[in-house]
LUMRO-188573 format. One record per residue (C-alpha): residue number from 1; x, y, z. Coordinates in pm, 1 decimal, padded with zeros to 6 digits. Example, Ala and Ser with C-alpha at 12.3 -4.5 7.8 and 13.67 -1.06 7.14 Angstrom:
BEGIN
  resi        xx        yy        zz
     1   01230.0  -00450.0   00780.0
     2   01367.0  -00106.0   00714.0
END
This chain:
BEGIN
  resi        xx        yy        zz
     1   00835.5  -02340.0  -03863.0
     2   01057.3  -02039.2  -04034.9
     3   01397.9  -02136.8  -04092.0
     4   01522.3  -01812.2  -04119.0
     5   01501.9  -01784.6  -03789.8
     6   01770.9  -02045.9  -03670.5
     7   01982.7  -02002.9  -03974.7
     8   02164.0  -01611.8  -04019.5
     9   02418.9  -01551.0  -04309.9
    10   02740.2  -01459.7  -04172.2
    11   02985.9  -01196.4  -04234.8
    12   03252.3  -01505.8  -04377.9
    13   02934.6  -01612.6  -04640.2
    14   02867.3  -01935.9  -04432.9
    15   02570.6  -02065.2  -04271.0
    16   02610.1  -02059.9  -03874.6
    17   02333.8  -02171.7  -03648.9
    18   02188.7  -01886.7  -03416.5
    19   01949.6  -01945.3  -03155.8
    20   01758.7  -01790.3  -02854.4
    21   01899.3  -01914.7  -02582.0
    22   01609.4  -01896.2  -02370.9
    23   01419.8  -02143.1  -02616.5
    24   01414.9  -02488.1  -02601.2
    25   01626.9  -02616.7  -02878.9
    26   01382.0  -02905.9  -02975.4
    27   01115.0  -02599.0  -03098.4
    28   01347.8  -02566.5  -03436.2
    29   01378.7  -02943.5  -03485.9
    30   01275.6  -03024.0  -03824.2
    31   01464.6  -03333.9  -03972.1
    32   01447.8  -03732.2  -03814.4
    33   01824.8  -03753.1  -03783.1
    34   02004.8  -04093.9  -03702.1
    35   02384.5  -04141.0  -03604.4
    36   02579.8  -04484.6  -03703.0
    37   02895.1  -04528.9  -03509.2
    38   02846.3  -04367.4  -03204.4
    39   03186.2  -04304.0  -03068.7
    40   03415.1  -04036.8  -02998.0
    41   03369.3  -03843.8  -03363.4
    42   03010.1  -03940.4  -03420.9
    43   02903.0  -03790.4  -03135.7
    44   03118.1  -03474.5  -03190.3
    45   02971.5  -03442.9  -03526.3
    46   02593.7  -03524.5  -03327.5
    47   02685.5  -03245.0  -03102.2
    48   02696.1  -02987.8  -03361.3
    49   02368.0  -03130.7  -03523.7
    50   02156.4  -03120.4  -03184.3
    51   02295.0  -02742.0  -03137.5
    52   02216.3  -02622.4  -03454.0
    53   01855.6  -02706.9  -03375.1
    54   01788.2  -02862.9  -03769.3
    55   01744.6  -03219.5  -03619.7
    56   01553.3  -03477.4  -03384.6
    57   01749.1  -03723.3  -03310.7
    58   01490.1  -04035.5  -03378.5
    59   01769.8  -04348.4  -03349.6
    60   02158.5  -04422.3  -03294.5
    61   02329.4  -04741.1  -03423.4
    62   02618.0  -04918.2  -03283.7
    63   02791.1  -05249.6  -03294.2
    64   02913.1  -05192.5  -02936.8
    65   02630.5  -05116.3  -02623.9
    66   02829.4  -04921.5  -02418.2
    67   02855.3  -04645.9  -02755.1
    68   02479.2  -04674.0  -02754.6
    69   02431.8  -04608.7  -02378.6
    70   02690.0  -04329.5  -02326.7
    71   02524.3  -04182.7  -02657.5
    72   02180.5  -04189.9  -02571.2
    73   02206.0  -04093.8  -02202.3
    74   02381.0  -03785.7  -02360.0
    75   02148.8  -03702.2  -02614.1
    76   01879.1  -03707.6  -02402.8
    77   02053.9  -03474.8  -02151.1
    78   02126.7  -03247.4  -02413.0
    79   01746.2  -03154.0  -02607.4
    80   01546.1  -03415.5  -02402.5
    81   01488.1  -03656.6  -02714.9
    82   01495.3  -04041.3  -02651.2
    83   01631.9  -04222.4  -02979.1
    84   01564.6  -04605.0  -03008.6
    85   01914.7  -04767.2  -03036.5
    86   01970.2  -05026.2  -03302.3
    87   02321.9  -05267.5  -03362.1
    88   02208.8  -05322.3  -03772.8
    89   02180.4  -04977.5  -03950.9
    90   01991.8  -05204.2  -04215.1
    91   01666.2  -05253.6  -03908.8
    92   01759.4  -04895.1  -03842.5
    93   01696.4  -04736.0  -04203.9
    94   01387.6  -04967.8  -04238.3
    95   01171.0  -04889.8  -03945.9
    96   01268.4  -04539.8  -03864.8
    97   01297.4  -04390.2  -04219.1
    98   01533.6  -04100.5  -04131.6
    99   01556.9  -03805.0  -04328.0
   100   01897.4  -03748.3  -04257.0
   101   02207.6  -04022.4  -04161.8
   102   02569.3  -03933.3  -03996.9
   103   02769.0  -04198.3  -04079.9
   104   03057.9  -04192.5  -03802.8
   105   03165.7  -04578.7  -03819.9
   106   03526.6  -04697.5  -03885.0
   107   03613.5  -04619.0  -04273.1
   108   03540.6  -04998.8  -04374.7
   109   03192.6  -04943.8  -04314.8
   110   03144.7  -04587.7  -04494.8
   111   03036.4  -04722.2  -04810.0
   112   02749.4  -04994.7  -04710.3
   113   02606.9  -04764.6  -04490.8
   114   02584.2  -04468.9  -04676.2
   115   02512.9  -04619.9  -04973.5
   116   02187.1  -04782.2  -04767.9
   117   02116.5  -04449.7  -04622.7
   118   02097.4  -04308.5  -04982.4
   119   01856.2  -04533.6  -05114.7
   120   01668.1  -04560.3  -04803.3
   121   01581.2  -04179.2  -04886.6
   122   01807.3  -04008.1  -04667.9
   123   02066.1  -03722.9  -04693.2
   124   02407.6  -03829.9  -04541.8
   125   02658.7  -03674.4  -04374.9
   126   02974.1  -03904.4  -04394.2
   127   03292.2  -03858.1  -04267.1
   128   03582.2  -03930.1  -04442.5
   129   03795.6  -04099.3  -04567.4
   130   03533.2  -04195.7  -04793.0
   131   03579.6  -04519.0  -04809.6
   132   03880.9  -04801.9  -04814.4
   133   03896.4  -04847.0  -05196.0
   134   03892.5  -04633.0  -05472.9
   135   03606.1  -04839.5  -05665.6
   136   03405.6  -04771.4  -05328.0
   137   03382.8  -04438.7  -05347.6
   138   03265.8  -04435.4  -05735.4
   139   02970.6  -04624.3  -05654.8
   140   02890.3  -04390.6  -05353.6
   141   02891.4  -04061.9  -05619.9
   142   02669.8  -04313.6  -05852.5
   143   02404.2  -04384.2  -05575.1
   144   02398.0  -04024.0  -05448.3
   145   02384.9  -03912.7  -05825.0
   146   02079.0  -04179.9  -05871.9
   147   01903.1  -04008.5  -05567.5
   148   01946.6  -03691.1  -05629.2
   149   02062.4  -03699.8  -05213.2
   150   02297.7  -03408.8  -05076.4
   151   02629.1  -03631.4  -04961.1
   152   02887.7  -03408.9  -04706.5
   153   03148.4  -03547.6  -04679.7
   154   03360.8  -03455.7  -04341.6
   155   03621.2  -03236.4  -04472.2
   156   03556.6  -02977.4  -04213.9
   157   03888.9  -02766.8  -04302.6
   158   03687.4  -02649.2  -04648.7
   159   03477.4  -02447.3  -04409.2
   160   03766.0  -02332.0  -04129.2
   161   03804.7  -01946.1  -04159.6
   162   04136.8  -01935.2  -04195.5
   163   04153.3  -02246.3  -04453.6
   164   03963.1  -02046.2  -04625.1
   165   04149.8  -01720.9  -04657.4
   166   04440.3  -01931.1  -04703.4
   167   04271.5  -02037.5  -05061.3
   168   04219.4  -01666.1  -05115.7
   169   04567.6  -01561.6  -05041.8
   170   04727.5  -01846.5  -05316.1
   171   04485.4  -01821.1  -05565.2
   172   04517.3  -01412.6  -05569.4
   173   04925.7  -01500.2  -05693.9
   174   05073.8  -01334.3  -05387.1
   175   05302.0  -01642.9  -05367.7
   176   05313.3  -01622.9  -05701.5
   177   05347.3  -01957.6  -05935.8
   178   05351.2  -02289.9  -05717.9
   179   05587.5  -02531.1  -05862.9
   180   05535.0  -02756.5  -05555.4
   181   05365.0  -02828.9  -05200.1
   182   05434.8  -03043.4  -04954.5
   183   05187.3  -03189.8  -04723.4
   184   05289.8  -03374.1  -04379.7
   185   05219.8  -03543.0  -04052.5
   186   05533.8  -03556.3  -03786.9
   187   05434.6  -03707.0  -03477.4
   188   05595.8  -03856.5  -03211.5
   189   05588.8  -04198.4  -03129.3
   190   05814.8  -04556.3  -03066.9
   191   05821.6  -04854.4  -03087.9
   192   05570.3  -04963.7  -02859.5
   193   05448.6  -05333.9  -02737.8
   194   05249.9  -05611.5  -02883.9
   195   04894.1  -05618.1  -02687.0
   196   04770.5  -05951.0  -02729.8
   197   04413.9  -06043.4  -02858.3
   198   04113.2  -06182.1  -02630.5
   199   03758.9  -06196.7  -02615.2
   200   03556.8  -05919.3  -02723.2
   201   03385.7  -05710.4  -02495.8
   202   03012.0  -05888.6  -02431.3
   203   02862.0  -05565.9  -02477.1
   204   02976.6  -05546.4  -02879.5
   205   02896.1  -05753.8  -03172.8
   206   03274.2  -05799.3  -03298.7
   207   03164.3  -05979.1  -03620.5
   208   02966.0  -05716.5  -03715.5
   209   03240.1  -05478.5  -03590.2
   210   03490.3  -05646.4  -03869.9
   211   03167.5  -05653.5  -04117.0
   212   03261.5  -05691.2  -04499.8
   213   03683.2  -05639.8  -04389.3
   214   03848.4  -05927.7  -04325.8
   215   03778.8  -06140.1  -03967.7
   216   04065.8  -06106.5  -03691.0
   217   04038.8  -06150.1  -03355.6
   218   03942.8  -05906.4  -03129.5
   219   04210.5  -05704.1  -03025.2
   220   04166.8  -05354.3  -02746.0
   221   04445.9  -05156.5  -02990.1
   222   04202.8  -05184.3  -03268.4
   223   03879.3  -05117.3  -03074.6
   224   03810.7  -04825.8  -02981.0
   225   03964.6  -04592.5  -03159.4
   226   04281.6  -04784.7  -03275.6
   227   04108.7  -04892.4  -03592.1
   228   04321.7  -04675.9  -03768.9
   229   04650.0  -04827.7  -03807.1
   230   04511.8  -05154.2  -03906.8
   231   04516.4  -05170.2  -04271.7
   232   04197.1  -05420.5  -04341.8
   233   03997.5  -05162.4  -04193.6
   234   04142.1  -04855.3  -04262.3
   235   04498.1  -04706.4  -04434.4
   236   04720.9  -04547.6  -04216.1
   237   04822.3  -04191.4  -04150.3
   238   04787.1  -04144.6  -04520.7
   239   04450.1  -04247.5  -04518.5
   240   04300.7  -04090.6  -04189.1
   241   04519.1  -03699.2  -04171.8
   242   04632.5  -03729.8  -04535.8
   243   04255.2  -03673.8  -04662.5
   244   04249.3  -03361.5  -04519.3
   245   04588.2  -03199.1  -04635.4
   246   04513.0  -03383.7  -05005.1
   247   04213.4  -03198.0  -04999.7
   248   04347.9  -02892.5  -04904.8
   249   04601.2  -02936.4  -05246.2
   250   04274.4  -03009.4  -05481.4
   251   04079.2  -02723.3  -05325.8
   252   04370.0  -02507.3  -05420.0
   253   04427.4  -02661.2  -05795.1
   254   04207.4  -02648.5  -06067.6
   255   04315.4  -02995.9  -06143.2
   256   04109.6  -03326.9  -06047.8
   257   04384.8  -03490.8  -05966.9
   258   04767.4  -03648.4  -06011.4
   259   04829.9  -03822.3  -06355.2
   260   05164.4  -04042.0  -06144.3
   261   05198.5  -04186.3  -05818.9
   262   05479.1  -04300.6  -05661.8
   263   05535.5  -04418.5  -05315.7
   264   05734.5  -04570.2  -05028.5
   265   05607.4  -04701.0  -04783.5
   266   05749.4  -04912.6  -04442.7
   267   05742.0  -04954.8  -04079.1
   268   06111.4  -04864.2  -03956.7
   269   06048.0  -04843.0  -03600.0
   270   05731.6  -04920.7  -03486.2
   271   05696.1  -05297.8  -03278.2
   272   05338.7  -05272.1  -03182.7
   273   05052.6  -05482.9  -03303.7
   274   04971.2  -05239.8  -03546.4
   275   05036.4  -05269.8  -03925.0
   276   05024.8  -04960.7  -04100.6
   277   05324.6  -04762.6  -04220.0
   278   05492.8  -04543.1  -03957.7
   279   05719.1  -04401.3  -04293.1
   280   05557.6  -04336.9  -04599.0
   281   05704.8  -04083.1  -04863.5
   282   05428.0  -04042.2  -05185.9
   283   05524.4  -03855.3  -05460.4
   284   05183.6  -03733.2  -05688.7
   285   05251.6  -03554.3  -06021.9
   286   05011.6  -03315.7  -06187.4
   287   05061.7  -03153.4  -06461.1
   288   05110.1  -02786.0  -06348.1
   289   05325.1  -02907.1  -06024.3
   290   05418.2  -03165.4  -05792.4
   291   05295.1  -03274.3  -05498.0
   292   05456.0  -03476.0  -05202.0
   293   05310.3  -03620.5  -04899.1
   294   05506.1  -03784.0  -04606.7
   295   05449.2  -03870.7  -04272.0
   296   05650.0  -04034.7  -03989.2
   297   05538.8  -04139.7  -03635.4
   298   05828.1  -04130.5  -03409.8
   299   06100.9  -03842.2  -03425.5
   300   05864.4  -03549.6  -03271.2
   301   06073.7  -03217.0  -03227.0
   302   06085.7  -02855.0  -03257.3
   303   06324.8  -02804.0  -03542.1
   304   06055.7  -02834.8  -03807.8
   305   05881.6  -02553.3  -03561.1
   306   05557.6  -02727.6  -03728.5
   307   05414.9  -03086.1  -03769.1
   308   05127.5  -03106.8  -03966.3
   309   05017.9  -02940.4  -04278.1
   310   05087.4  -02808.7  -04631.8
   311   05401.7  -02599.3  -04778.1
   312   05335.9  -02450.6  -05098.7
   313   05630.4  -02321.0  -05186.5
   314   05600.4  -02031.1  -05482.3
   315   05858.7  -01800.1  -05685.9
   316   05753.5  -01532.1  -05468.4
   317   05767.1  -01722.4  -05135.4
   318   05655.0  -01984.7  -04901.5
   319   05316.0  -02030.3  -04770.2
   320   05257.2  -02263.8  -04480.8
   321   04884.3  -02380.4  -04435.2
   322   04860.2  -02603.3  -04080.7
   323   04628.0  -02616.2  -03837.3
   324   04664.0  -02527.6  -03499.3
   325   04867.9  -02284.8  -03582.6
   326   04655.7  -02095.2  -03853.6
   327   04873.8  -02021.2  -04185.2
   328   05182.8  -01797.2  -04234.9
   329   05359.2  -01688.3  -04571.1
   330   05714.1  -01636.7  -04573.9
   331   05796.1  -01362.2  -04861.2
   332   06120.0  -01424.5  -05070.7
   333   06200.3  -01046.3  -05049.2
   334   06323.4  -00988.7  -04682.1
   335   06268.2  -00648.1  -04700.9
   336   05860.6  -00792.3  -04715.8
   337   05692.7  -00856.2  -04417.2
   338   05599.6  -01178.3  -04304.5
   339   05181.9  -01245.2  -04292.8
   340   05009.9  -01463.6  -04053.5
   341   04684.7  -01561.4  -03983.9
   342   04544.6  -01741.9  -03643.8
   343   04294.0  -02009.8  -03685.8
   344   03929.5  -02016.2  -03539.7
   345   03857.0  -02371.4  -03425.3
   346   03605.6  -02483.9  -03175.4
   347   03695.7  -02686.2  -02869.3
   348   03719.4  -02972.9  -02753.9
   349   03815.6  -03091.2  -03027.5
   350   03938.9  -02805.7  -03223.7
   351   03729.6  -02861.7  -03541.5
   352   03485.9  -02628.3  -03774.3
   353   03150.6  -02903.5  -03739.3
   354   02944.7  -02632.7  -03686.4
   355   02988.7  -02475.6  -03984.2
   356   03035.7  -02770.6  -04189.4
   357   02708.8  -02915.8  -04030.0
   358   02530.2  -02539.4  -04120.0
   359   02642.1  -02587.0  -04450.1
   360   02506.2  -02946.9  -04522.9
   361   02159.6  -02821.9  -04416.8
   362   02157.8  -02563.1  -04619.0
   363   02235.8  -02725.8  -04919.7
   364   01918.5  -03011.2  -04774.3
   365   01673.5  -02658.4  -04782.3
   366   01843.0  -02536.7  -05120.0
   367   01834.6  -02836.8  -05314.9
   368   02225.8  -02784.4  -05384.1
   369   02535.1  -02976.4  -05352.3
   370   02734.8  -02909.0  -05005.0
   371   03053.1  -02744.6  -05009.5
   372   03230.1  -03066.1  -04918.2
   373   02981.3  -03285.8  -05166.7
   374   03049.3  -03638.9  -05215.1
   375   03199.9  -03631.5  -05592.4
   376   03498.6  -03396.8  -05355.9
   377   03529.9  -03622.3  -05094.8
   378   03579.6  -03896.6  -05336.4
   379   03887.1  -03703.2  -05526.6
   380   04038.4  -03634.6  -05239.6
   381   04054.8  -03973.4  -05042.7
   382   04158.8  -04123.7  -05392.3
   383   04500.6  -03934.3  -05367.2
   384   04534.7  -04119.7  -05012.5
   385   04427.5  -04405.4  -05149.8
   386   04669.6  -04420.1  -05475.7
   387   04965.8  -04367.7  -05236.3
   388   04827.7  -04657.9  -05073.2
   389   04794.9  -04842.0  -05364.0
   390   05110.0  -04763.8  -05515.2
   391   05298.8  -04834.5  -05183.1
   392   05109.9  -05201.1  -05171.4
   393   05207.8  -05280.0  -05588.7
   394   05564.9  -05126.0  -05505.1
   395   05589.2  -04929.6  -05822.4
   396   05469.7  -04615.3  -06002.1
   397   05076.8  -04579.6  -06085.5
   398   04977.1  -04370.0  -06394.0
   399   04612.3  -04254.1  -06291.9
   400   04322.4  -04094.9  -06577.4
   401   04133.6  -03878.3  -06338.7
   402   03867.1  -03890.6  -06588.8
   403   03807.3  -04199.6  -06614.7
   404   03961.5  -04305.2  -06270.2
   405   04142.7  -04627.3  -06433.2
   406   04493.7  -04692.9  -06359.6
   407   04735.9  -04724.6  -06690.1
   408   04893.0  -05014.3  -06826.7
   409   04860.8  -05204.2  -06562.9
   410   04612.3  -05477.0  -06470.2
   411   04756.3  -05618.9  -06169.5
   412   04774.3  -05263.6  -05963.4
   413   04444.9  -05206.4  -06109.9
   414   04311.8  -05523.8  -05885.4
   415   04403.1  -05346.8  -05588.9
   416   04110.3  -05066.9  -05657.0
   417   03872.3  -05300.7  -05501.5
   418   03898.1  -05607.5  -05283.5
   419   03714.5  -05927.3  -05154.0
   420   03418.8  -05868.8  -04932.5
   421   03375.1  -06100.9  -04655.2
   422   03064.2  -06283.3  -04732.4
   423   02765.1  -06198.5  -04693.2
   424   02817.3  -05835.9  -04764.6
   425   02821.8  -05773.8  -05122.4
   426   03131.3  -05487.8  -05297.1
   427   02905.5  -05168.7  -05465.1
   428   02884.3  -05144.6  -05811.4
END
């Protein structure tokens, strides 16, 4: 097969899939592909892989049989593949030996599965955040480099057209010298209500779902899709939404990360089953600027015009980089016009996974690092996790961005990893 028949260089410099509509997608299938984690977002990624024509889906894996059944039926409908279904990713990797593995499980499973896939010889597309604790990410980078595997992280805003042009604008100096960046997510909500624990669905292995994380009784508020607000399995809003905006900050700056971090986090409003903070503020001190993260999960309103994104505050004006609202520059000189660019996103969930998958395949074929390489994803994940770590420690953290160590605080340094539940072993 000639790869140029389905990959075409677009005007934006990104490789995007171009397939003749009258030819079955499977004619172009090349890479044996497996999906581990077959829920909502995992299927979003796999649909783009199928649409690109670069994959033959040989296997799917999930501890919830309902997800396996639904995913298998949809894949067969999309391209005729009949993937084998597994509940244990280790068995899948051993028997199927996939060339590409998509890891789209809850956060606490990303490191072990990603490393196992790398060590099995696969290239990996792993969702963000790459792990639950910082030392897991270090082990993932180490594994990827040792195997020379391509590992793409799902920070798809790096290939979103309006985010790319935003970086060009900021780096051009049109906003002047940036002294501060404020990243934020302000969503509505209320106290909520307690949901009692219950028996896990008969179709799922709840103990395996908990895996290396602490075991707790099944609760429908956790699965499916609610795990991000439970700190045993994720890191709340900062670990979920925050990494996208931390990644934008690191993409813009030439610095590798902050030198000092202080966070305050609390639950001011929520009284429901979750335990993640509904209110959090983090101050990040870089060498040449300061960054602030803030979120709240209540008090949605129109007063602030936008509820998600980053404000870059410069000497020539204020630049808002958003999601559904694109980007806007408000010049300090009121005689100059406001400049705006609309976003270009794919429905249904307003993402740019299509472009990120195309870059992933191009990286595999050209033996280069992808645009969202594992080391890039690791640093962006670190920023979010350092904010969580400071809040847990209850004090400022000094961070060496080169050695990835906490300075002068042995107790806080213990939070760089956590004990794994047996029989799972923390990666080194």
